[in-house]
N, C-alpha and C positions, 0 to 999 in steps of 0.2 A: 620247868614250865608246868604249872598246875593244869588240871583237866579243864577248868572253866576258861582259862586263857587259850588252851588248845581248841576248845569248841568255837571260840570267837575268831580264830585265825583262819585266813584263807591265803592261798598263793596261786598265781596263775602264770604260766609261761606257754610258749607256743605248743598248743595241743595237750598240755598236761595241767590238770587242776586237782587240788586237794581242798576239800572244804568241810568245815563244821563236823568234827568227829564227836561222837557221843558213845558213852558206854552202854546205852540202853538197847542199841541194835547194831548188828555187825555191818560193816561197810559193804556196799555193792561194788564189785569190780567189773569194769567194762574194758575191752581191749579194742583199740582203734589205731590202725596203722602201726603196729608194733609198740605202741605206747599204752601203758596201763593207766586207766583213769579210775580213781577211787571216789565214790560218792557215798557219803554217810548222812544219815538223818539226825539233825539236832533237835532236842526237845528243850523248850524254855523251862526255867525253874518254876516250880509251883508258886513260889512267892511272887514272881513277875506276872504269872497268869492271874493270880488273885488281885494284884495291884491294878492290872489292866481291866479286869472284870469290874472292880469297884469304880474305877475311873469311867468306864463305858456307861455304867448305870447312872452315875451322877451326871455325866454330860448329857445323856439322853433326857433326863428329867429337866435339867437346866435349859436345854435348847428346845424342848418341846418336840423331840423326835422319838422314834420308836425303832425297835429292833426288827429285823426281817422276820416275816412269818415263818420262815425256815430257820430254826435256831442253829442249824448246822453252819449256815453262812456266818452268823454272829460268832459262833464258837471258833471257826477257822480264822476269822479276822482278829479276834482277841488273842488267840495263840500266836499269830503272826506278829502282832504288836509286841507281845511279851518276848518273843524271840529276838526282835530287833532291840528291845530295851536291854536285854541281856548282852547281846553282841555289840551294840553300838552305843549304849547308854541313853538312847532316846527311842520313843515309840514311832519310828519311821513307818509310814504307810506301807503295808506288806503287799498291796495290790498293784504296785507300779514297778516298772523296770528302771534300774539305776545303773549307770556306768560306774559310779563311785558312791556306794551307800554311805560310807563314813562322811564324805564331803556333804552329801545331801542332809544327813542327820545334823551336821554342824550348822548348815544354813538354816534349817528349821521350817522351811516352807511346807514340806510334806510330813512334818511331825504331827501326829494326831493330837488334837483336831487340826487338820491342815487348813491352810488359808482359804481354799474354796469352801470348806465347811463353815468356818467362822464367819466368812463374809456373805455367803449366799445359801448356806445350808445344802451344799452339794457334796455328798459323800460318795466318792468313786468306789469304795469298798462295800457299800450297802450296809454299813454298820449303823449309821444314823439316818433314818428315813423319815421324811415329813409325812404327816397323816394322809395326804392326798396321793402318796406313792402307792401304786398297785401292789407292791411287795411288802409294804409296811404291815407289821403285826400290831397288836394292841399292848405289847409288853415293853417295859423299860427295865426289866430285870432278867437275869440269867444266873443260874447257880453254877458253882464249880463242877458239880456232878453232871449237869447238862453239857458243859463244855467237854468234860472227859468222855462222856458217852458219845457225843457227836464226833469227836476227833480220834477215837480209838481206831487203830489199824490204818492210820493215814500215813 
């Protein structure tokens, strides 16, 4: 099994979970009732981050929406979309909880831009904000460097 496949794999059983290994940071080990739980942080590929950055800029312009005044919000959402694109093959909304992410990605309702965004310009993640939103900035662009700066040490 190659490292990319290992990063995308998860397994769960009663009380024990292993998720998303990455070579960039060591896993965190927690002990809970004699069971060791390993948590590791995965990083999306730079290629996927760049793809989602470009998509976000294009969609903001196309839809007449703007990024959040706090570029950290925009950065985290773009990285979450890129992570899901790597792991699931689709940019599943990273701001929602799913019982089965793979099934949700296949269904497509919550793939970015999600149905509420396409139909009513309602973005749960605050990635695409209408001009009348109090949190909307005046930018429809973000650089890869801004994303890296905003998400370092997360």
